[in-house]
N, C-alpha and C positions, 0 to 999 in steps of 0.2 A: 810848686813841685808835686802837685797831687798825682798819685799813681806811680811816682818814682820811688825807688828803694831808699831807705834812710841811709844816712852816712854810716859807713862801717858795714854796709850790706850790699852784696853783689846782685841781688834780685834773682830771677829765675836763670838757670843755666842756658847756654846757647842751644838753639835747635840744631839737630843733626838729621841727615837724610835717612840713615839706617840704624840709628841708635837712639835710645831714650834714657833720660836720667832715672836713677833708682828712687829718687824722691820727687813727689809732686808739689812740694812746698814752693812758695814764690819768694821766700825770704831766707837768705843765707849770710850769716855774719862772717867777717874776715876770719880765715882759718878753717872754714867749713870745707868739707870734701864731698864731692858727688861722683859716684861711679855710674857709668853708662852701660846698658845691656843692649844686645842686638834686638832689633825688631824682627817680627816673623818673616822668614825667608832670607834673612841676612845672616852672615857668619862673621865671627871674630877674626880680624886681620892679625896674623901672628906678629909678635914682637912690638905691637903698638900699645901704648898705655891706654887705660880706659877710665881714668880718674882725673878730675879737674879740682882746683882749689880756689877759693875766694881769696884774693891777694889784697894787701893794703892798697888803698887807692880805689877800692870797690870794683876791681876788675877780675874776671876769671882768668886763670892760667890758660895758656894755649893748649889745645888738645886736637890733634888730627882725628878725623872720623875713625873710631876704633872698629867699626863693622862695615861690611860691604856685601855686594851681591857676588856670589861665587857659584861656579858649576860644581857639581859633585865630583868625586874621583873620576879621572878619565877612564874611558872604556878599556877593558882587557881585550887584547887581540890574540888570536890563535897563533899568528905568525910573527909577532913582535912583542917586546916588553918595553915598559916605560923606561926612559933614560934614568940613570942613577940620580941625576940632579932633580928631575921632575918627580921621581919616586918619593923624595923627601918632602915635597910640598904638601900642605894641607889646606891651602887657600888658592883658588883658581879664579881670579877676577875676569870679567868679560874682556875678551880680546887677547888673553894670554894664549900662547902657543906652546904645546908640549910636544916633545919628540920621542920617538920609539927607536929601539935597536932590534934588528932581526934576531929571532931566537935561534938557538943551536939547531942545526938541521935545515936552516933557511938561509938563503943568500940574498943580498940586496941587488936588485935588478936596475938600480938607478944611481945617479950621482948624489941624490938627496935621500934623507931619511924619512920614513913615514912620520906624519905629524897630524895633530888635531888642534882645533881652536875652540875656546869657550865662546859661544855665541850669545847674543843679547837675550835670547829666550832661555838662557842657562842650560842649554844642551851643547853637546860636542859635535863639531863637524866630523864627517866620515873620513877617516884616514885612508889614504891611497894604499892599496895592497902592493907595496914595493918589494916585498920579500917573497921569494918563491922557494918551495921545497926543493932541496937538493936531491931528493929521492924520487919524487913523482912528477917533476916538472918537465924534464927534457931528456931525450935519449942520451945526450952527451954527458949528463950527470951520472949515468950508470957507469961510464968509463972512469969517472973520478973515484968511484967507490966500488971497485969490482969485488964480488964475493969470491974468496979463494975456493977453487974447486975441491981442494983437498980437505976443506973444513967438514963437509958432510960425510966424506969417506972416513975421516979420522974419528968422527963421532960414532959411526956405525961399527967401526972396528973395536973401539974401546967399550961400547955397550955390549958387544958380543963376548968380550973377554970377562965380563962380570959373572 
């Protein structure tokens, strides 16, 4: 058993793709704990543990990969805001899709919402501009929000009375 850990020793912690153990030791007695930190370019996955323990029987406790590749925060859009659900996220793995809601003063011109996807190169896909300004888009939108003719007349009368 040359090169194998001694009884009561788990040996080095398991290798992970985006995480590395906090200790470089190769010997860990039962009861030892090792915390993993993210490698450069990786981010901590929320709500996942980052520590394993050497258990009786010389085996490491199970630990899902605590770090992964993530896009940065999705782009801010002039015409739409991130959905409330996606606004609360802080980890965006490759392939995740976030959705947007048209901002006040914009109306959705489609059956679907604007969305963006985290791509393999850790950038975001360009969201379709599915929200149009209710004020500058179309002649019919002016009819939806007519400016009262008396508003400017009332202002000039009240300012003359000062």
